[in-house]
N, C-alpha and C positions, 0 to 999 in steps of 0.2 A: 810312214806307220804297217809296214808290213813286222818289222822289230816287235811295234810293239803286241802285236795280232801273235807274234809268236811265242813271246811274253805268255800271255794271255793264256793261251793253249796251255805251254808248260807248264804254269803256274796252278793249273785249276786243277789240272790231275798231280800236282806233286803233292803228296800226303806231308811230306817232312818240311815243306813252308806253310803249312799248317801249322803244322806244331812252333811251329816258330814264330808265326804269329799268336797262338793259345800260349808261349813262354810270357811273350813280351806282355800281354794280358794280363797274367799272371801276376808278373813281377807289378806294375801297377799296383793293383789290387791287393798286395800283399801291403805294399806303402801304404793304402789307404787303412789297411786293419788298425794298423800300428796306430794311426790318429784316434781311426773309430773306435778302437777297445780303453784309451786312453781317455778318450770323452766319457765314454762307458762309465767307467770304473769311479771319472772324477766326478760326473753326476749321481751314481749313487751315492757317494760322500756329502756332496752336497744339499742332496734331497733330505740326507739326514740330519745337517746343519738345517735345514730351512722349517725344518720338521719339530727341532729345538728350540727353533728363535717363534716358531708360529705358536708354540707353549708357551713358552717367554710374552710372547706380543699379547694373547690373552689378559696375561695377568695385568701387562703393563700398560696396553692399549695402544702401543706401537710397532707396527707391524706391515711390511713391506717385503716382496719378492725381490729374494737375490737376482742381482743385474747376470750375477757370475753363471750363477745358474741357469738361465734364461742364453746365454750364450754359449756353454756347453750342449742343452742342449739343441738349441741349432746348428751346432757342429755335429752331433751326434747324428740328425738329422739327415742333414746333404752327405755326411758320409758312407751312412746305412747304404742308402739310395744308388749311392755311383760304385761302391764296395758291391753291392753285391751285380749291379749290372756291366761290372767289368770281369767277373768271376760269370756268371752267363757268358758272355760273351767268350771268353779264355776254352768256358768248359765245350760250348758251341763249336768253335774249332778245331779243340779235339777231337770231339766225338764226329765232325763234317771228316777232318781226316782220315778215320779209321772206315766211313764209309766211304771213301774214294776206293783206299787200299782195300776192302773187302771187293769193289767190284771195276776190277781193274780194268776186265774188258769192255765195259760202257763207258758210253762217249759222256762231257760234262754236262750235255745235257740231258741226259740222259738221269741221271745220278740227283741234277735239281729236282728233274722231275720226282727220284724217290722222296728225295724231301719233304716236298710237296704235298704228298700223295695223304700225308696227315691235315695238313694245314695248308692253304694258299698262300699264307708267306715265308713258309719254309725254316719257322723257328719254333717248332715242334721238337725242341731236343732230349725229352725225352722220349719220345716214342720212334726218334729216330736211332736215339740209344740204346734202345731193345731189337733193333733190327739188327746194331750189329752185337749185339751182346747177349747171351745166356743166363750171366746170373748177377744180374742186378738186383742190391738188396733194395726191401720195400725204404728202409731209408734214404738210400742213393736215389732210387725212382722221386721218392719227398721233393728232396733239395734240388731236385735238376724242374721238377714241374713251379718248385719255388722259384727258381734261377730264373726260368720262363717268362713269371708275371713279370719280373725287371727287364725283359730283354723288351716285352711285349709293349707295353706302358708303367711300370711302378717307376723305372729308373728314368723318366721322361717326362711322364704327364703326372697330373693330378689324379686321373681318373679315366680307367679301362673306356671302351667305346661303351660297350654293355654295364647295363648296372647289378646286372645279375652277375660280372666278372668280377667286381667290387671285392678287394681285400685288403683289411689294414694293414701298415707298414710293422713286420714284424721282426725283429733282431734276436738270433738265439746265438748266444756265444759259443755253443759247438758247432755250430754250423762250418765254422773255417775249418776243425779238423775234419768234418766228413767233405767239405768239397776240396781239402786238400789230397786225402784217402784217396776219393774218386780220381782227383788229376792224373794220381800217380797210377794210377790203375788202369787206365784209359789210355796213357802214356805207353807204357808199357806193354801193350795189347798192342797197341799202333806200331811200335817201334821193332817189335817182334812179328808183326804181320809183315812189316817192308823189309826185312830184313829177308824171311823165307819166299817173299816173290822176288827178292832181289836176284834170290839161290835158284829162281827155278827160269829166270830170264838170260842167267848168264851160261 
C-alpha cells in the first residue's frame, strides 16, 4: 500500500498530471463534437425537409414525422450532454492544475479546502478559475458556469436537486470556439507557472 500512498501524494500535487488528464478528456470531447455537429447540421436539414413535407401533407392529407429526424434528434441530445460534460471535466482538471501550481506551499488537503470554499462539492469551476485568473472575460465566465451545470447534473441526470437550478439543454455552435480558446489560455498559463516554479526550485 505504501507505493500507492506515495503515488497519490505525488500525483495529487503534480499539476502536469492534471494537465495530461485534461488533454485526454479534451480529445474525447472533440471526437464527440464532430458527431454532435454533424447531427446538428443533419437535423437542421431534415427539419427543413419535414416542414416541406408537412406543407404537402396538409394538401394531400398524408403526413408523418420522419424517423430519420427522430433518430438524429436523439443522437444530437445524447452527444450534447456528454460533449459539455467532458469539456467541463477537461477544463476542471486544467483549472485545478493551475490552482495546485499557484499554491505550491499548501498541502493537498488545504488545496481541496480552497476548492470547496465556494461549494461543498468542489466543482465550482468558475469561482476556482477566478481565484487563479485575473483576466477572465464575461463570455469565458459564462461558459464555465454553463459547463458547471453539466458537471453537477445536466450531463448525468434529468433534473437538478432543486427546481430553481433547472435550466434546459442549450447547444450553441459557438461554444466550442470559446471552450477551445479557454483551454489553450489556461494550459499556456499553467505551463508557464510550472516552468517558473521549476526554475525557483533548482
